[in-house]
Biopython code that builds the backbone (N, CA, C, O; Angstrom):
import numpy as np
from Bio.PDB.StructureBuilder import StructureBuilder

atoms = [
    (1, "MET", "N", (105.726, 85.294, 28.108)),
    (1, "MET", "CA", (105.975, 84.779, 27.173)),
    (1, "MET", "C", (107.303, 83.720, 27.498)),
    (1, "MET", "O", (107.191, 82.494, 27.465)),
    (2, "LYS", "N", (108.295, 84.288, 27.745)),
    (2, "LYS", "CA", (109.868, 83.463, 27.814)),
    (2, "LYS", "C", (109.876, 82.381, 29.413)),
    (2, "LYS", "O", (110.373, 81.333, 29.825)),
    (3, "ARG", "N", (109.003, 83.442, 29.850)),
    (3, "ARG", "CA", (109.199, 82.348, 31.419)),
    (3, "ARG", "C", (107.892, 81.639, 30.955)),
    (3, "ARG", "O", (107.857, 80.978, 31.993)),
    (4, "LEU", "N", (106.819, 81.223, 30.304)),
    (4, "LEU", "CA", (106.166, 80.229, 29.972)),
    (4, "LEU", "C", (107.265, 79.205, 29.065)),
    (4, "LEU", "O", (107.435, 78.048, 29.449)),
    (5, "PHE", "N", (107.814, 79.604, 28.137)),
    (5, "PHE", "CA", (108.972, 78.831, 27.042)),
    (5, "PHE", "C", (109.759, 78.277, 28.062)),
    (5, "PHE", "O", (110.118, 77.117, 27.861)),
    (6, "ASP", "N", (110.155, 78.863, 29.211)),
    (6, "ASP", "CA", (111.384, 77.866, 30.162)),
    (6, "ASP", "C", (110.783, 77.073, 30.716)),
    (6, "ASP", "O", (111.392, 76.018, 30.892)),
    (7, "PHE", "N", (109.401, 77.143, 31.236)),
    (7, "PHE", "CA", (108.583, 76.386, 32.027)),
    (7, "PHE", "C", (108.354, 75.200, 31.099)),
    (7, "PHE", "O", (108.215, 74.059, 31.539)),
    (8, "ILE", "N", (108.312, 75.566, 29.524)),
    (8, "ILE", "CA", (107.766, 73.989, 29.203)),
    (8, "ILE", "C", (109.133, 73.715, 28.813)),
    (8, "ILE", "O", (109.069, 72.533, 29.153)),
    (9, "LEU", "N", (110.526, 73.848, 28.305)),
    (9, "LEU", "CA", (111.400, 73.644, 27.921)),
    (9, "LEU", "C", (111.796, 72.646, 29.595)),
    (9, "LEU", "O", (112.131, 71.467, 29.487)),
    (10, "ALA", "N", (111.700, 73.265, 30.925)),
    (10, "ALA", "CA", (112.325, 72.786, 31.919)),
    (10, "ALA", "C", (111.420, 71.709, 31.871)),
    (10, "ALA", "O", (111.929, 70.770, 32.482)),
    (11, "LEU", "N", (109.886, 71.300, 31.257)),
    (11, "LEU", "CA", (109.142, 69.917, 31.917)),
    (11, "LEU", "C", (109.720, 68.967, 30.675)),
    (11, "LEU", "O", (109.979, 67.778, 30.861)),
    (12, "VAL", "N", (109.858, 69.496, 29.643)),
    (12, "VAL", "CA", (110.313, 68.410, 28.320)),
    (12, "VAL", "C", (111.598, 67.835, 28.590)),
    (12, "VAL", "O", (111.706, 66.633, 28.348)),
    (13, "ALA", "N", (112.854, 68.605, 29.158)),
    (13, "ALA", "CA", (113.600, 68.200, 29.516)),
    (13, "ALA", "C", (113.937, 67.061, 30.907)),
    (13, "ALA", "O", (114.745, 66.133, 30.894)),
    (14, "THR", "N", (113.293, 67.366, 31.725)),
    (14, "THR", "CA", (112.437, 67.097, 33.212)),
    (14, "THR", "C", (112.087, 65.122, 32.590)),
    (14, "THR", "O", (112.651, 64.085, 32.938)),
    (15, "SER", "N", (111.001, 65.345, 31.645)),
    (15, "SER", "CA", (110.632, 64.121, 31.243)),
    (15, "SER", "C", (111.640, 63.473, 30.143)),
    (15, "SER", "O", (111.478, 62.253, 30.103)),
    (16, "ILE", "N", (112.430, 63.843, 29.426)),
    (16, "ILE", "CA", (113.398, 63.001, 28.598)),
    (16, "ILE", "C", (114.436, 62.022, 29.727)),
    (16, "ILE", "O", (114.732, 60.838, 29.567)),
    (17, "LEU", "N", (114.922, 63.065, 31.054)),
    (17, "LEU", "CA", (116.030, 62.725, 31.597)),
    (17, "LEU", "C", (115.896, 61.977, 32.818)),
    (17, "LEU", "O", (116.721, 61.401, 33.527)),
    (18, "LEU", "N", (114.340, 62.168, 32.905)),
    (18, "LEU", "CA", (113.698, 61.096, 34.404)),
    (18, "LEU", "C", (113.983, 59.584, 33.952)),
    (18, "LEU", "O", (114.318, 58.840, 34.875)),
    (19, "VAL", "N", (113.922, 59.152, 32.983)),
    (19, "VAL", "CA", (114.606, 57.911, 32.845)),
    (19, "VAL", "C", (115.946, 57.051, 32.925)),
    (19, "VAL", "O", (116.129, 55.923, 33.381)),
    (20, "PRO", "N", (117.096, 58.238, 32.146)),
    (20, "PRO", "CA", (118.085, 57.501, 32.699)),
    (20, "PRO", "C", (118.729, 57.932, 34.162)),
    (20, "PRO", "O", (119.779, 57.497, 34.634)),
    (21, "ILE", "N", (117.949, 58.771, 34.682)),
    (21, "ILE", "CA", (118.276, 58.955, 36.352)),
    (21, "ILE", "C", (118.095, 57.970, 36.723)),
    (21, "ILE", "O", (118.988, 57.244, 37.161)),
    (22, "ALA", "N", (116.774, 57.632, 36.649)),
    (22, "ALA", "CA", (115.996, 56.364, 37.394)),
    (22, "ALA", "C", (117.000, 55.017, 37.075)),
    (22, "ALA", "O", (117.513, 54.299, 37.933)),
    (23, "VAL", "N", (117.118, 54.897, 35.759)),
    (23, "VAL", "CA", (117.969, 53.616, 35.335)),
    (23, "VAL", "C", (119.448, 53.800, 36.523)),
    (23, "VAL", "O", (119.942, 53.068, 37.380)),
    (24, "THR", "N", (119.720, 55.021, 36.054)),
    (24, "THR", "CA", (121.422, 55.190, 36.658)),
    (24, "THR", "C", (121.155, 54.868, 38.528)),
    (24, "THR", "O", (121.940, 54.263, 39.258)),
    (25, "THR", "N", (120.157, 55.332, 38.828)),
    (25, "THR", "CA", (120.043, 55.272, 40.268)),
    (25, "THR", "C", (119.944, 53.835, 40.927)),
    (25, "THR", "O", (120.375, 53.585, 42.053)),
    (26, "MET", "N", (119.193, 52.727, 39.912)),
    (26, "MET", "CA", (118.621, 51.880, 40.366)),
    (26, "MET", "C", (120.032, 50.795, 39.865)),
    (26, "MET", "O", (120.040, 49.627, 40.256)),
    (27, "LEU", "N", (120.872, 51.200, 39.210)),
    (27, "LEU", "CA", (122.181, 50.265, 38.863)),
    (27, "LEU", "C", (123.191, 50.697, 40.204)),
    (27, "LEU", "O", (123.834, 49.764, 40.684)),
    (28, "VAL", "N", (123.307, 51.615, 40.626)),
    (28, "VAL", "CA", (124.036, 52.017, 42.014)),
    (28, "VAL", "C", (123.459, 51.555, 43.236)),
    (28, "VAL", "O", (124.270, 51.235, 44.106)),
    (29, "ARG", "N", (122.315, 51.453, 43.485)),
    (29, "ARG", "CA", (121.740, 50.896, 44.330)),
    (29, "ARG", "C", (121.997, 49.343, 44.481)),
    (29, "ARG", "O", (122.258, 48.742, 45.523)),
    (30, "LEU", "N", (121.857, 48.797, 43.122)),
    (30, "LEU", "CA", (122.101, 47.156, 43.242)),
    (30, "LEU", "C", (123.509, 46.916, 43.054)),
    (30, "LEU", "O", (123.792, 45.727, 43.203)),
    (31, "THR", "N", (124.367, 47.576, 42.807)),
    (31, "THR", "CA", (125.677, 47.294, 42.454)),
    (31, "THR", "C", (126.459, 47.180, 43.569)),
    (31, "THR", "O", (127.446, 46.465, 43.738)),
    (32, "SER", "N", (125.724, 48.251, 44.604)),
    (32, "SER", "CA", (127.070, 48.517, 46.057)),
    (32, "SER", "C", (125.730, 48.599, 47.318)),
    (32, "SER", "O", (124.565, 48.869, 47.024)),
    (33, "LYS", "N", (125.970, 48.453, 48.011)),
    (33, "LYS", "CA", (125.352, 49.063, 49.557)),
    (33, "LYS", "C", (125.286, 50.381, 49.809)),
    (33, "LYS", "O", (126.396, 50.899, 49.687)),
    (34, "GLY", "N", (124.500, 51.078, 50.090)),
    (34, "GLY", "CA", (124.788, 53.030, 50.638)),
    (34, "GLY", "C", (123.686, 53.555, 49.587)),
    (34, "GLY", "O", (123.089, 52.935, 48.706)),
    (35, "PRO", "N", (123.600, 55.228, 50.067)),
    (35, "PRO", "CA", (122.862, 55.654, 49.191)),
    (35, "PRO", "C", (123.388, 55.819, 47.480)),
    (35, "PRO", "O", (124.488, 55.392, 47.130)),
    (36, "ALA", "N", (122.207, 56.652, 46.285)),
    (36, "ALA", "CA", (122.952, 56.343, 45.016)),
    (36, "ALA", "C", (123.354, 57.667, 45.050)),
    (36, "ALA", "O", (124.075, 58.038, 44.124)),
    (37, "LEU", "N", (122.952, 58.721, 46.189)),
    (37, "LEU", "CA", (123.502, 60.025, 45.576)),
    (37, "LEU", "C", (124.022, 60.609, 47.130)),
    (37, "LEU", "O", (123.655, 60.382, 48.283)),
    (38, "TYR", "N", (125.040, 61.452, 46.527)),
    (38, "TYR", "CA", (125.218, 62.100, 47.793)),
    (38, "TYR", "C", (125.251, 63.798, 47.698)),
    (38, "TYR", "O", (124.656, 64.374, 46.787)),
    (39, "TRP", "N", (126.074, 64.594, 48.824)),
    (39, "TRP", "CA", (125.754, 66.061, 48.427)),
    (39, "TRP", "C", (127.453, 66.228, 48.630)),
    (39, "TRP", "O", (128.110, 65.760, 49.560)),
    (40, "SER", "N", (127.948, 67.020, 47.498)),
    (40, "SER", "CA", (129.278, 67.288, 47.523)),
    (40, "SER", "C", (129.360, 69.047, 47.986)),
    (40, "SER", "O", (128.378, 69.789, 47.966)),
    (41, "GLY", "N", (130.498, 69.391, 48.315)),
    (41, "GLY", "CA", (130.321, 70.653, 48.354)),
    (41, "GLY", "C", (131.244, 71.094, 47.327)),
    (41, "GLY", "O", (132.041, 70.346, 46.760)),
    (42, "ARG", "N", (131.091, 72.502, 47.077)),
    (42, "ARG", "CA", (131.552, 73.133, 45.617)),
    (42, "ARG", "C", (131.756, 74.353, 45.950)),
    (42, "ARG", "O", (130.912, 74.903, 46.656)),
    (43, "VAL", "N", (132.736, 74.954, 45.593)),
    (43, "VAL", "CA", (133.008, 76.537, 45.562)),
    (43, "VAL", "C", (132.115, 77.512, 44.352)),
    (43, "VAL", "O", (132.176, 77.246, 43.152)),
    (44, "GLY", "N", (131.498, 78.379, 44.773)),
    (44, "GLY", "CA", (130.132, 79.196, 43.641)),
    (44, "GLY", "C", (131.197, 80.776, 43.811)),
    (44, "GLY", "O", (132.386, 80.976, 44.056)),
    (45, "ASN", "N", (129.798, 81.803, 43.479)),
    (45, "ASN", "CA", (130.162, 82.824, 43.277)),
    (45, "ASN", "C", (130.637, 83.539, 44.645)),
    (45, "ASN", "O", (130.064, 83.327, 45.714)),
    (46, "ASN", "N", (131.696, 84.371, 44.511)),
    (46, "ASN", "CA", (132.431, 84.951, 45.702)),
    (46, "ASN", "C", (132.541, 84.300, 46.776)),
    (46, "ASN", "O", (132.265, 84.757, 47.885)),
    (47, "ASN", "N", (133.179, 82.566, 46.423)),
    (47, "ASN", "CA", (134.039, 81.637, 46.989)),
    (47, "ASN", "C", (132.629, 81.327, 47.991)),
    (47, "ASN", "O", (132.880, 80.856, 49.100)),
    (48, "GLN", "N", (131.463, 81.523, 47.713)),
    (48, "GLN", "CA", (130.772, 80.799, 48.650)),
    (48, "GLN", "C", (130.815, 79.100, 48.233)),
    (48, "GLN", "O", (131.348, 78.559, 47.265)),
    (49, "ILE", "N", (130.183, 78.622, 49.154)),
    (49, "ILE", "CA", (130.144, 77.086, 48.996)),
    (49, "ILE", "C", (128.786, 76.626, 49.079)),
    (49, "ILE", "O", (127.955, 76.962, 49.922)),
    (50, "PHE", "N", (128.620, 75.716, 47.995)),
    (50, "PHE", "CA", (127.254, 75.385, 47.778)),
    (50, "PHE", "C", (126.942, 74.171, 47.710)),
    (50, "PHE", "O", (127.759, 73.671, 46.937)),
    (51, "ARG", "N", (126.053, 73.193, 48.159)),
    (51, "ARG", "CA", (126.201, 71.724, 48.064)),
    (51, "ARG", "C", (125.204, 71.081, 46.977)),
    (51, "ARG", "O", (123.976, 71.164, 46.986)),
    (52, "MET", "N", (126.014, 70.423, 46.043)),
    (52, "MET", "CA", (125.151, 69.955, 44.849)),
    (52, "MET", "C", (124.897, 68.084, 44.508)),
    (52, "MET", "O", (125.697, 67.304, 43.990)),
    (53, "GLN", "N", (124.007, 67.914, 44.836)),
    (53, "GLN", "CA", (123.760, 66.203, 44.342)),
    (53, "GLN", "C", (124.581, 65.521, 43.372)),
    (53, "GLN", "O", (124.524, 65.989, 42.234)),
    (54, "LYS", "N", (125.339, 64.515, 43.558)),
    (54, "LYS", "CA", (125.777, 63.619, 42.259)),
    (54, "LYS", "C", (125.614, 62.578, 42.795)),
    (54, "LYS", "O", (125.506, 62.436, 44.013)),
    (55, "PHE", "N", (125.572, 61.668, 41.937)),
    (55, "PHE", "CA", (125.488, 60.082, 41.996)),
    (55, "PHE", "C", (126.892, 59.619, 42.799)),
    (55, "PHE", "O", (127.915, 60.258, 42.553)),
    (56, "ARG", "N", (126.923, 58.902, 43.419)),
    (56, "ARG", "CA", (128.278, 58.023, 43.973)),
    (56, "ARG", "C", (128.584, 57.187, 42.985)),
    (56, "ARG", "O", (127.882, 56.662, 42.121)),
    (57, "SER", "N", (129.994, 57.116, 43.278)),
    (57, "SER", "CA", (130.619, 56.654, 42.375)),
    (57, "SER", "C", (131.786, 55.600, 42.817)),
    (57, "SER", "O", (132.397, 54.749, 42.171)),
    (58, "MET", "N", (131.850, 56.060, 44.366)),
    (58, "MET", "CA", (133.060, 54.526, 45.393)),
    (58, "MET", "C", (131.770, 54.010, 45.936)),
    (58, "MET", "O", (130.591, 54.319, 45.765)),
    (59, "LYS", "N", (132.544, 52.908, 46.815)),
    (59, "LYS", "CA", (132.111, 52.535, 47.819)),
    (59, "LYS", "C", (132.036, 53.794, 49.121)),
    (59, "LYS", "O", (132.776, 54.737, 49.404)),
    (60, "VAL", "N", (130.917, 53.326, 49.636)),
    (60, "VAL", "CA", (130.781, 53.789, 51.131)),
    (60, "VAL", "C", (131.818, 53.572, 51.993)),
    (60, "VAL", "O", (131.985, 54.482, 52.805)),
    (61, "ASP", "N", (132.409, 52.837, 52.049)),
    (61, "ASP", "CA", (133.903, 52.546, 52.913)),
    (61, "ASP", "C", (134.578, 52.945, 52.654)),
    (61, "ASP", "O", (135.429, 52.568, 53.459)),
    (62, "MET", "N", (135.075, 53.646, 51.939)),
    (62, "MET", "CA", (136.161, 53.540, 50.791)),
    (62, "MET", "C", (137.032, 55.135, 51.947)),
    (62, "MET", "O", (136.384, 56.139, 52.244)),
    (63, "SER", "N", (138.497, 54.913, 52.357)),
    (63, "SER", "CA", (138.902, 55.783, 52.503)),
    (63, "SER", "C", (139.543, 56.952, 51.601)),
    (63, "SER", "O", (139.635, 56.583, 50.430)),
    (64, "PHE", "N", (140.007, 58.247, 51.821)),
    (64, "PHE", "CA", (139.667, 59.273, 51.281)),
    (64, "PHE", "C", (141.177, 58.970, 50.356)),
    (64, "PHE", "O", (141.622, 59.898, 49.680)),
    (65, "VAL", "N", (141.657, 58.087, 50.374)),
    (65, "VAL", "CA", (142.732, 57.489, 49.824)),
    (65, "VAL", "C", (142.422, 56.777, 48.171)),
    (65, "VAL", "O", (142.361, 55.563, 47.977)),
    (66, "GLY", "N", (142.301, 57.538, 47.393)),
    (66, "GLY", "CA", (141.734, 56.431, 46.027)),
    (66, "GLY", "C", (142.202, 55.283, 45.753)),
    (66, "GLY", "O", (143.417, 55.122, 45.638)),
    (67, "PRO", "N", (141.285, 54.238, 45.593)),
    (67, "PRO", "CA", (141.149, 52.619, 44.807)),
    (67, "PRO", "C", (143.127, 52.832, 44.027)),
    (67, "PRO", "O", (143.986, 52.009, 44.341)),
    (68, "HIS", "N", (143.392, 53.814, 43.243)),
    (68, "HIS", "CA", (144.359, 53.065, 42.587)),
    (68, "HIS", "C", (145.787, 53.911, 43.348)),
    (68, "HIS", "O", (146.776, 54.071, 42.632)),
    (69, "LEU", "N", (145.821, 54.455, 44.895)),
    (69, "LEU", "CA", (147.154, 54.504, 45.931)),
    (69, "LEU", "C", (147.013, 53.436, 46.907)),
    (69, "LEU", "O", (147.998, 53.161, 47.592)),
    (70, "HIS", "N", (145.735, 52.681, 47.096)),
    (70, "HIS", "CA", (146.002, 51.680, 48.029)),
    (70, "HIS", "C", (147.109, 50.570, 47.191)),
    (70, "HIS", "O", (147.788, 49.971, 48.026)),
    (71, "TYR", "N", (147.392, 50.226, 45.974)),
    (71, "TYR", "CA", (148.520, 49.670, 45.945)),
    (71, "TYR", "C", (149.550, 50.235, 46.346)),
    (71, "TYR", "O", (150.156, 49.775, 47.313)),
    (72, "LEU", "N", (149.907, 51.175, 45.797)),
    (72, "LEU", "CA", (151.484, 51.924, 46.090)),
    (72, "LEU", "C", (151.340, 52.002, 47.510)),
    (72, "LEU", "O", (152.438, 52.304, 47.978)),
    (73, "ILE", "N", (150.293, 51.835, 48.602)),
    (73, "ILE", "CA", (150.757, 52.202, 49.902)),
    (73, "ILE", "C", (151.110, 50.449, 50.166)),
    (73, "ILE", "O", (152.075, 50.067, 50.828)),
    (74, "LYS", "N", (150.297, 49.698, 49.624)),
    (74, "LYS", "CA", (151.008, 48.395, 50.217)),
    (74, "LYS", "C", (152.030, 47.878, 49.606)),
    (74, "LYS", "O", (152.308, 46.735, 49.968)),
    (75, "MET", "N", (152.810, 48.431, 48.641)),
    (75, "MET", "CA", (154.381, 48.259, 48.225)),
    (75, "MET", "C", (155.177, 48.754, 49.341)),
    (75, "MET", "O", (156.302, 48.323, 49.596)),
    (76, "ILE", "N", (154.734, 49.429, 49.833)),
    (76, "ILE", "CA", (155.767, 50.554, 50.772)),
    (76, "ILE", "C", (155.848, 49.629, 52.101)),
    (76, "ILE", "O", (156.491, 50.010, 53.080)),
]
sb = StructureBuilder()
sb.init_structure("model")
sb.init_model(0)
sb.init_chain("A")
sb.init_seg("    ")
for serial, (resi, resn, name, xyz) in enumerate(atoms, 1):
    if name == "N":
        sb.init_residue(resn, " ", resi, " ")
    sb.init_atom(name, np.array(xyz, "f"), 0.0, 1.0, " ", f" {name:<3s}", serial, name[0])
structure = sb.get_structure()
């Protein structure tokens, strides 16, 4: 019974969240070049690295130095 409830809840949550995810993906793709999603490495249980899919929020060709630090580097 619990497995059925979990399955139905997952279907309902997926159907509700599908529209905001699709809109966000389209907005990222329309406002910048490159993929809308990327895989980020995270540390999980027992210090095991796992990959998590995330929406991209930076431009593809940005360096590892954040945009707020580029201003400081130019001043030096």
